[in-house]
N, C-alpha and C positions, 0 to 999 in steps of 0.2 A: 939696801933701800932706804936707809936712812937719809939718805941725801932728798929724798923727796919733800920731808919738812923743812930743810934748808932751802930748798930751791922756792919756797913760797916767801921767804924773807929777801932775797937777794934779786937784783937787777940781773935779767937775760942779756948775753951779750951773742946775738947771732953768729953762728959758725957754721960752716959747709956740713956739719956733722949733727945738725939740729934734727929733730924728728919732724913727722910730716906735717904739714898745716894743713892740709884737707882731711876732714874725717873718714873720708872714703878710702885714704891711703894707710893701710894698718901697719901698726909699727913692726919691723922684722923682728925684734925680740918676743913679740907674744908667742904665747906655747898654743897647742893646738886644741887643749882641755883643760877647764879649770873646774875645782871641785866646788867652787863659790862665786856668784855675782853678788857684787854689794853695790846697791844704787845709790849715788851722791849728790847732792846738790851743791855741796861745798869743798873746794881742794883740801880745805884745812881738817878734812875727815879722813882724809887717805891715810894717813901715818898709822891708823889703828889696825890698818889691814896688811901688814909687812910679814906676810908669810908665803909669796911666791906661788900660794894655790889658788890666789883671788884674783880674779878680773874685777876692776872699777869701772863702772858705767855711770857715765855723768850727762848733764845737760849745761855744763859749764865749758864753754870753748876753752878759755884761758886757763881755766883751771886743769884741763884735761892735756894742753900743751904743755904745762909745769909739768904735771905729772910722768909724761912722756920722755920729756928732755931730762929729767931724773931719773931715767930708767925703770919708771913706774909701768906695771900692767894695768893700762886704762885704755879704754874707748867711749868716745863719742855716742851717745845713742843713736844718732842719725847717722852711724856708721854701717848699721846694717839695711839703709834706705835707699840705696844707690840705684835699684830696680822698683818699679811700682808692683805692690802685693797683687797678682790678678785675682785673687779672693775678692778684692775690693770692687772689680766689678770699674764700670765706667767713671773715669775720674771727675767727668764733667756734671754728673748728677748729685756731688755731694750735698749742694746747696737743697735741692728737690728733696732728697730723702732726708734732708734734716725736719724738712717742714711736714711731713705728713702727719705728725702727732696729733695736730689740731683739728684732724676729721675722725669723727665715729660715724659709720655707717653712710659714708659720703657727705655728711653734714657738718661744718665747721661749729664746733663747739663752744668757741671763745669769740663769738660775734657780741659785739657791745654797741649798740646804736648804728648797727651796719659795719664797724669796723671789726677786724680781726686782731685783737688784742694778742694772741699768741702769734702770730706772722710778725709783730714787731720785734719778736725775740731771735727772728729766724738767722739773721746775720750770726749772732752771737753762739746759736745754736750750732750751725754750721762749723763755726771755728773749733766748738767744744768737741763736735764730731770728727772732724779730721785731726785734732791734738790727739783725741782718745785712740783713733784708729792708728794713726802714725806710731805712737808709743807701744800700742799693742802687738803689732807687726814687726816693730824692731824689737821688742824681748823676747817673742817668738823665735825670730830667727837667731836670737843670741843663744836661745835655749837648744835649738838643732844644731847651731854650729859647735857650741864649746861645753854641750853635754853636763851642765853642772847640776850638783845634787841638791843645792839650795841656794836661796836669795835672799840677800838680807836688805831690807829698805831702811835707808837712813834719809829719805829726801829726795825728790826729783822735782825740777823745776821744767815746765815747757818756755817758750818764749814769751808766753803770755799766761795769766793767773785762771784760764778758765778752767783748768782741770785742778779741783781742789784736792787736798792731801788724801783725804778719805776715798775718793773716787780712784787716785793712782793707786792706793794700797788695795782696793778691790780690784781693779786691772792687774794688778801682780798677781794676786792669787788666782784670778781666772785664767791667765797664760800659766803659770806655774801648776795649777790643778791639771791642763792638759797635759803634761810632760811629767806629772808624778814627781814633781819637785817641792820640796819643804819652803815654806815661807815664815820668815822671822822678820817682825817690825822693830826697827833699832829703837833703843830707849833713849837716847838722845838725839831726836832728829832736828836741824838746824831750823828755826822758825823762820817761815817764808819770808816775811819782812824783814829780816836781817842778814839773807844772803848777798853774797857778791854779785850774783848773775842780774843782771837788769831784766826785769819783767815788767810787762804792760799791764797796768790793772783792767779789770773788767770794769768798763766803763758805763754808770748807769744814769747818768744825769744827760738831760736833754740840751743841746746846743743852745737853748735860749736861757738855760738855767746855769749859772757858773757853778763849776765844781768845786772851788773854794766860796766860802760865805762870804758875804759882800759885807763891810763893816756899817754899821746901823746908821751914821750920818750920810755914806755914800749911797747906803741903799734907797734912804730917803730922798737924796738928791734925785737919785735914777727914776724913782717913781714921779716925783714931782716933773722932770724932763719928758717921761713918757705920757703922761697923761696931760701936759700942755702942748706936746705935737699933736697928739691925736685929735684935740679940739680945735687946735688951730688949723689942720689940716680937713676935718669935717667942714669947719666953717669956709674954708677956701673952695671946696666943692660944692657946697650948698646954694652958690649962685652961680654955677656953669651947668653948661648944656651936658647932660648924661650921655656919656660913652661907654661903650662894654669894658669892663674891668677883668684884669688878669692878675692874679697875685704869681708873684716870681721869688722862688728861693733857691738861691745858688751861691757858688763861692764870689768874694769880693773881687776878683780879678775878671770877671766874667760880668757881676752887677755893675761895678764901676764902669766898663766899657758900655754896655748898655745905657747907663745914666747918660753918660757924656754924649751918645747918639742919638738919644730919645730926642725927637723935634716937636713935642706936644701934637701928635698926629691924633688917629681914628680910635685909639684906644687908651685906657688911663691904667697904667702900672700901678700895683699896690707891692710895696715894700714893707716889710716889718723895721719898726725902730729899734729894736733890740739890739741885733747884731752889729750894727752899722754905725759910722762915725758920729759920735754926739756933739758936733759943731754946728756953730752959726753957718758955717759956708756951706754946708752941707745940706741943712735944713732951706734955707733960700735958695740953692740949686734945686732941689726937689719942688719946692713952691714955684719957681721960675719955669719949669721944664714941663709940669703938670703930672707929676708923680703923686699918688696918694701915699703919705707916710703915716702908719699907725702902730699902735701897740698891739700885741698880741691879747686879746681881750681875758679878763678873769673869769673863772667858772670856779662852781663847786660841787662836788660829788653828793647828792642828796639821798636821802634814805633809800629811795627806789634804785639808783646808781649801784649803790653798795649792796642792795640785795639780788640786783644782776650781775655784779661780779662775784659775789658769794655763791650764785647759781653756777656760774661758770666753773670757780673753784669746785665746787661739790660734783658737776659733771667729770672732770679731770678726775677726780677721785675714784669715783665710780668706775671710771674706764680703766683704772691703775689698782682696782683692787686687788686683781690678781698678779702675785710677785713677778718680777722679771730678772733677768740676769744679763751680765755683761754690760755691752753698750748701751741697751734699751733699759737697763737699771742705772747707769750713768747718766743717761738722757732724762730719765726723771727725775733723779736727784737734782741734778741741773737747775731743771725749769721750776722744781719747787722751791728751790732755795733762790734761785736768782729772778725769777718770774714772780712767785706768789708769797714766800715768806718775806723777801726784802720790800714789798710793797709796791714793787714795779707795776704790777698789774695794774694797780690804781693811780699811779703816776700816768701810767700810757692812757688809762679811759680819761682823767682829766685832761690831758693834752689833746685828746680827741674832741672831748666838749668845748676846748677852747678855740679850736680851728673851725669847728661847725661853727660857733659863734661868729669868728671873724668873717668867714665866708658868707654868711646871714647879713650881719652888720653893713660889710663892705660892697656886697653884691657883686661877688664875684662870680664870673662867666667861665672863667678858664685858668689852669693852675700850671706852671714850669717850675719842674725841681732839676736835681742836677746828678741824683745817685738814688734811684727806687729803693735799692737795698738798704740804706741808710734809714735806721728807725723812724728818725724824725720824719725824712720824706715819704717814707712809706706810711706813716700815720696821715700825713698831709692828701697823699694822692687816695688812700681809702677812705678817709673823709669826705673827700671830694667826691668819688665815688658814690658814696652813700646819699650823697647832697644830688646826683645827677649831674655834676660838673665835670666836665672832661679833662685830662690834664696830658701834659706833655713831658717827654724826657731830655734834656739836652744835657749828654755826658759830662760830667765835670771830671773826666781823666780817660786813660788809655784803660782800654778792655781789651786784652788780648787774648782770652781762652774762649771755650766754647762753653764754658760753665753755665748751666741752667737754672736761671732764677724763677720765682714765683711769680713777680710782679712783670716779669718781660715774656714769660711763657706760659703755657698750661701749666699749672702746678699739680701736685702728686694726684689730685683727686677732679683733675682734668677742667678745673675752673679757669677761665679766661684772665688774662691780665688786668689788672685795674687800670693800666695805663692805656691811653688812646692813642698815642701816636709818638714816635722818636723823631726828635730834630736833628738831622745828622749831621756830623762836620763834613763828612765827605764819602770818598769812595770806601774808606776801611771799615767805617761803621755800620755801612750799607752790606758788606761782606760779612760782618760781624753778626749783624741782625739775623742774615741768612742762615748763618753757622749754626746758631742756638735755635733755629727753628720757631722763630718768634712771629706770631699773626700779627704784628704791628707794622701799620704803613708807617712811610715816615715822608718827611721832605727835607731838603738838604738847606743850611744856613750858613753851614761852615762853623767855624769855632769863633765866638766873640772875646775870648779870652786873650788873643793874639793882637786883635786891634791896636793899634798905637805902638805896638813893638818890633813889626818888621821893618827892618831896614834892608837898603840895597845890598845886595849881596855881591862880595868882592872876593880879590885873592885872600886865600887865609894868611895869617900871619905865621911869619916862619919863626918867630921868636919860642925857645924855650924856658920862658921864666917862669911862668904859674901855670899849675893845673889843678883843678878841681874834680875831686871824687865825690858820687852821692852813693849813699848806701844800696847795695845790692843785695837787696832782700826778695823774697818771695811774696808782691804783695796779691793781693786780689783772689782771683780765681787760680792762681798758681798753686794746687794743693799737693803737687808732687815735690815742690820745692823745698831745698834744705837751708834753713836757717843759718846753720854753723857754716856753711860754707861763704857768707858774706863776709866774715871775719878773714878766711884765708884768701880770698879775693883781695881785700882791703890790703893785706901785708904784701900780696905778690904785686898788685897793681902798683902801690906807693914804691916799692923796689925797682920794680922796672923803671917807671917813669925818673926817679934818681938816676939810674944809672943810664939813660939815653940822655940826661942833660937838664931835665926840669930842676930849677934852683929851688921852688917856693910850693910846697904842698898843701893844699886844705880838703879836709873831709867835711863835706856838709849832711848834717842831720836833720829830718826834718822835725820842726818845734815840736810835733805832737809826741815826738820819742826824745825829748830833749833828757829826761831821766837817766838815758843810757850814756850819757855824754862821759862820766867818771869811767865806766867799763870799755867804752873805746879808747879813750886815753891810756888806760893801763895796757889795753892790747898792744898799742901803737909802741909804748915805752918798753915793754918787754922783749919786743922784736927789734929795740934799735932804730925807730923808723920816726923822722923828724917830720910830723904832719901835724897842723893845727887843726882842731876840732872845732867845728863852728855849729849853733842851734840856731841863735837868733836871726831875725832879719829876712827880707826876701831873697829867694832864689837869686831873682835879677841882680842882685848888690854881688854876690858871688861871682855870677856868671861873667860880669864887666871887667872884673879883676883879672880873671882866667884867660890863657890863650887856648886851652882846650878842656873840654868837661867831658869825664865818664862817669858812666851811671848806667843805671837798668833799663833793659829797653822798655819796661811797663810804666817807666817814670813819664810824667806830663813835664818833666823837664827836657824832654827829647825835642818837642815842638817848640818849647819857650826858649830853649838855648838856641836852636837853628833858626828862629824867627829874629833873633838879637845879632845874627850873624856870626855866631862863633860854632867851631865843629864841635858836637856830640857822639860820641863811640859809644854805643848802647851794647850792654852786657845780657847775655843770654846765659844764666846759668843754670847749668845742668845737673842733676834730671829735672825736667820742668814738664808741665801740662799745659804750657803756653802753646798757640799755633803760628809757627813763623808765617804762615801766609797773610796775618794780620799785622804784620810788621810795618807795613807801608813800603817795601822794597828798600829797607834800610839793612845794611853789612852788620851783621851783629857779630860779637866775640865771645868765647867760651872761657878763655884763658888769658893772663898776662902775656904770656908768648905770642898768642896769635896777635894781640893788641900791639906789642913791643915789634912785630915783625910789620905790620901795616903802618906803624908811625915812621918806621925805619924808611919804608917806600915811599911815603909822603901822601899815601891814601887818606883822603877826606871824603867825608860823608857828601853825598849828594842831595844838597839842601833843598832845591826846589823839586826834584822828584819826591824827596819824602813828604814834605809841606803839602804838596798837590795833593799826593794820595790819601794823607791825613784829615788834612783842614782844608782841601778845595782852595790854595791861596792863590792859585792862578785866576781860577775862574771867579770868586768871590774876595774881590780886595779888600772889602770892610763887612764882615760877618754881622757886625751889630745892626748895620741898616738894614742888610737881608733878613734878620731876625725879627725887625718890626714891620717888613715888608709883609714877612709871611704870618705874624701876629694878626695885623690889619686886614689881610685878605681873609682869615680865619675868622676874625670877629666882628669885622665891619666890612664885607666884600662891596665892593664898588660896583655899581651897575655899568655892564659892558654893554657898548654901542654894537 
């Protein structure tokens, strides 16, 4: 096994005898039992355990591939997660069961000016909970299957850093204790920040506050711009007849189309100036169309506010005075560290005060947001509810699981959702709303993000020049999905496309995950796949280049690609907790072989049927106009004769 270390320094040339690509396919040379499990986050650590009686367990897919190809005894930790652990219960309750900590005797003890500060962390707590339980059950199954006598921890990473190193170490001790296994913490763990495996950092910044500090001159210019725009639009609306005002917070694809199709009707939309183009043309367009452009007002936490937050922290400390173990101990550590000690709880309180002031100063009568699980949107709708302002959700992406969330359903304490209504894209959204047992009413508007993108459908191109692949990862509510399978699918799909004649391949990564580009490039290079990795620019640019697009069924790229007249072949990677009845009638694929057969047959996605089921494109040719009609009818209903 000395070849293991050598394999890290040489390029791999794919051969028919190469090891498995899917983490669920166990290498044939593995033994039935190992005396020791060693958890490693970096393949460079592998050479220390060349004794034939050690099974290496890693979270690094490429590291695992290298070790296996070199004859090493190694498995990816997700190898044990091919089936859902029945002990976890309903996978669709992960979010709700992550949010019950804010309640004590049925009362939310994190309320600040009517806003639940604790619930602003719920998405992250749900990620942490799922990551913890995935790793816990994986290690439990390793212990049951391979009967080790000891576990050595040299570091282990998940696909994000929601599990800190000490939480992982305690998790390992908890699992090992149930099997009477000795645990050793390695003396030379690899620092998290220097590992090769890409991890997504825990994001603590508001979408309005850049994660990178703005240089002083630019910060000054930005402040000047925001203040000037705010005063200009206040002056513009000071001499107009007041109309009901609605605050709109969504992605630019939707916001841009709504702006283009707004005709200065019976409502006044309120846009924040911070996230959108800071150009003269944008300002003039908003002025001409009757959009109120404003900055998010400043605010500060006074002594009373700090005292209220201190009281929240004290209530949590009192509630957690009795020590906990396992998952509950990990959750408390995570919340203390990332909500309280980091100061994030005060940031969320400050932002709630800023939105409170915005709604008061701008006289907002209704709010529309894009994803109520996002902590900024959650702050917006909770602040609105505290001020007696109704709120609508126009989904900003594909929701394909029956995941229950506290902002759309009754939460763990039975509280009604802070949202007032769903603005439905179409039949698929409405079926999803019913599936999650939401009490929210809905009105169908279509999806404004597609306006201007729809082209007349025609016969698909028979060219096999360019193919675009999107990252097939388990997003959103797919808590059963395996992240490591995304690498396996990338390699097998790319090889298949090359084999059937596609000349040029591109792999598009979402810009938010741009830091993973070097890792994916290494994955492709190691497996001898010629494929360009792209991170920057809109998806539409890549779709225009491609003859076909292959990507996850959960991506908004499904409807964007089909709207632009290109075939999109959606993948449903297994295992999964997504619900196929929410796929809008789309034919999905779970392997490169399945897709290859479909392409050879000339199968083409049923564009019109899918877009109608998901976005109502036949019934609502211009969703932006429909949206404005609905909002005017809601806020400024006309008298009916």
